[in-house]
C-alpha positions in Angstrom: 23.6 -1.4 -11.4 23.8 -0.2 -7.8 20.5 1.0 -6.4 18.3 1.4 -3.3 15.3 -0.5 -4.8 14.3 -2.5 -7.9 10.8 -1.5 -8.8 9.0 1.2 -10.7 11.3 3.8 -12.3 14.5 1.8 -11.8 13.1 -1.6 -12.8 11.4 -0.6 -16.1 14.2 1.2 -17.9 16.7 -1.5 -16.8 14.6 -4.2 -18.3 13.9 -2.2 -21.5 17.7 -1.8 -22.0 18.6 -5.4 -20.9 18.5 -6.8 -24.5 21.5 -4.5 -25.3 23.7 -6.3 -22.7 24.9 -9.8 -22.2 24.0 -9.6 -18.5 22.8 -7.0 -16.0 23.5 -7.5 -12.3 21.4 -5.3 -10.0 22.7 -4.9 -6.4 19.9 -3.6 -4.2 20.5 -2.1 -0.8 18.2 -3.4 1.9 18.0 -2.7 5.7 18.7 -5.7 8.0 16.5 -4.2 10.7 13.5 -3.8 8.4 13.9 -7.3 7.0 14.1 -8.7 10.5 11.0 -6.9 11.6 9.2 -8.4 8.5 10.5 -11.9 9.3 9.3 -11.7 12.9 6.0 -10.1 11.8 6.6 -7.0 14.0 4.0 -4.3 13.2 6.3 -1.4 12.5 4.8 0.5 9.5 7.7 2.9 9.3 10.1 0.1 8.4 8.1 -1.5 5.6 9.5 0.7 2.9 13.1 -0.3 3.9 12.4 -4.1 3.6 13.5 -6.2 0.6 9.9 -7.3 0.1 8.8 -3.7 -0.6 11.9 -2.7 -2.5 12.1 -5.6 -5.1 9.8 -6.5 -7.8 11.0 -9.6 -9.8 7.8 -10.0 -11.9 8.6 -10.4 -15.5 12.4 -9.8 -15.0 14.3 -10.9 -18.2 16.6 -14.0 -17.9 19.8 -11.9 -18.2 18.9 -9.6 -15.3 20.1 -10.8 -12.0 18.8 -9.1 -8.8 21.0 -9.4 -5.7 20.4 -8.3 -2.1 23.1 -6.3 -0.3 21.8 -6.2 3.3 23.1 -3.3 5.4 22.6 -2.6 9.1 21.8 1.1 9.6 19.4 3.5 11.3 17.7 5.9 8.9 18.9 9.2 10.5 21.2 11.9 9.1 24.2 10.4 11.0 23.2 6.9 10.0 23.0 7.9 6.3 26.4 9.6 6.4 28.0 6.3 7.3 25.9 4.3 4.9 28.2 4.8 1.9 31.1 2.7 3.4 28.6 0.1 4.7 26.9 -0.4 1.4 30.3 -0.5 -0.4 31.5 -3.3 1.9 28.3 -5.3 1.2 28.6 -4.8 -2.6 32.3 -5.7 -2.7 31.7 -8.9 -0.7 29.0 -10.0 -3.0 31.1 -9.2 -6.1 33.9 -11.3 -4.8 31.7 -14.2 -3.5 29.8 -14.6 -6.7 32.4 -13.5 -9.1 30.1 -10.9 -10.7 31.7 -9.6 -13.9 31.0 -6.0 -15.1 32.4 -3.4 -17.5 30.0 -0.6 -16.8 28.6 0.8 -13.5 25.3 2.6 -13.3 24.2 4.0 -9.8 20.8 5.3 -9.0 20.9 8.2 -6.6 24.1 10.0 -5.7 24.0 8.7 -2.1 24.7 6.0 -1.1 24.6 4.0 -4.3 26.5 6.8 -6.1 29.3 6.6 -3.6 29.6 2.9 -4.1 29.7 3.3 -7.8 32.5 5.9 -7.5 34.6 3.7 -5.3 34.1 0.7 -7.6 35.2 2.8 -10.6 38.4 3.8 -8.8 39.2 0.1 -7.8 38.2 -1.6 -11.1 38.8 1.1 -13.6 35.5 0.8 -15.4 33.1 3.6 -16.6 30.7 4.9 -14.1 27.4 6.7 -14.7 25.2 8.1 -11.9 21.6 9.2 -12.0 20.6 12.0 -9.7 16.8 11.7 -9.1 15.5 14.1 -6.5 16.3 14.9 -2.9 19.8 13.4 -3.4 20.6 16.4 -5.6 18.3 19.3 -4.8 18.6 18.9 -1.0 21.3 16.6 0.3 24.4 18.5 -1.0 23.1 21.8 0.5 22.5 20.5 4.0 26.1 20.9 5.3 29.7 20.9 4.2 30.1 17.1 4.7 27.2 16.3 2.5 28.3 18.7 -0.2 31.8 17.2 -0.2 30.4 13.6 -0.5 28.0 14.5 -3.3 30.6 16.5 -5.3 33.1 13.6 -4.9 30.5 11.2 -6.5 29.5 13.6 -9.3 33.1 14.4 -10.2 34.2 10.8 -10.2 31.4 9.8 -12.6 32.1 9.7 -16.3 28.6 11.0 -17.0 25.7 12.3 -14.9 22.0 11.8 -15.7 19.3 13.7 -14.0 15.6 13.7 -14.5 14.7 17.4 -14.7 16.1 20.9 -15.6 15.5 22.0 -12.0 17.8 19.3 -10.8 20.3 20.4 -13.5 20.3 23.9 -12.0 21.1 22.4 -8.6 24.1 20.5 -10.0 25.3 23.8 -11.6 25.5 25.3 -8.1 28.1 22.7 -7.1 31.7 22.4 -8.0 31.2 19.7 -10.7 32.8 19.4 -14.1 31.3 16.1 -15.3 28.9 16.3 -18.3 25.2 16.2 -17.3 22.4 14.8 -19.4 18.7 15.5 -18.6 16.6 12.5 -19.3 13.1 12.8 -17.7 11.4 9.8 -16.1 9.1 7.9 -18.5 5.6 6.8 -17.8 3.5 3.7 -18.5 1.0 4.2 -21.3 -1.3 1.5 -19.9 -1.7 3.6 -16.7 -1.5 7.2 -18.0 -3.1 8.7 -21.1 -4.3 12.1 -22.2 -7.6 13.3 -20.9 -9.7 16.4 -21.0 -9.0 18.8 -18.1 -12.7 18.6 -17.0 -12.5 14.8 -16.7 -9.3 15.0 -14.7 -10.8 17.4 -12.2 -13.9 15.1 -11.9 -11.7 12.0 -11.4 -9.6 13.8 -8.8 -12.7 14.9 -6.8 -14.1 11.4 -7.1 -10.9 9.8 -5.8 -10.9 12.2 -2.9 -14.5 11.5 -2.1 -13.8 7.8 -1.9 -10.7 8.3 0.2 -8.4 6.7 -2.4 -5.0 8.0 -3.4 -4.6 8.3 -7.1 -2.4 10.3 -9.4 -3.7 11.9 -12.6 -1.6 13.3 -15.3 -2.8 16.1 -17.6 -0.9 15.9 -20.9 
């Protein structure tokens, strides 16, 4: 699995499906600059979300799930992201060769840059490739300019199957020149955190959270 982080909505489904595989190798992209700032205790809040400490949650990870770091040096700008695909690919391929990681299925989360890495690995190793388009990577990125559109269409057309999490995302994919089958699979939720409540109670909880200055999310089912 090629991804940008291993927590929340990428961690949970991976670990639920892990018993169906002999092994799962998760290759997580991290930012060298962000990790260096964390190591040196530099107070740069904007970099925290790019660090490996923020991106990876190994708590309760099954024995057959192996999480690997693929550090990449990049600046989070439009220009920096456009060159990120090749940089992440180099890091992933180096790790595969160094550790002899075996795989017969590739699943990439987000069309860029993990999706690009998955597409290139499919072409090199000849194994099936699935990409999940989550959000901005499909409803915004391919419509920014011709370069982005070409990159994203390459990833989607190289994939053997596309997963996306909403019908609105599906409509965005339909605007592109893409022939690969698309499957809509909405994100799940944790039943221990979210449960049905009366509308009046949800409104009260929302107001209470706002009054106490806390950020909370309430779902009305």
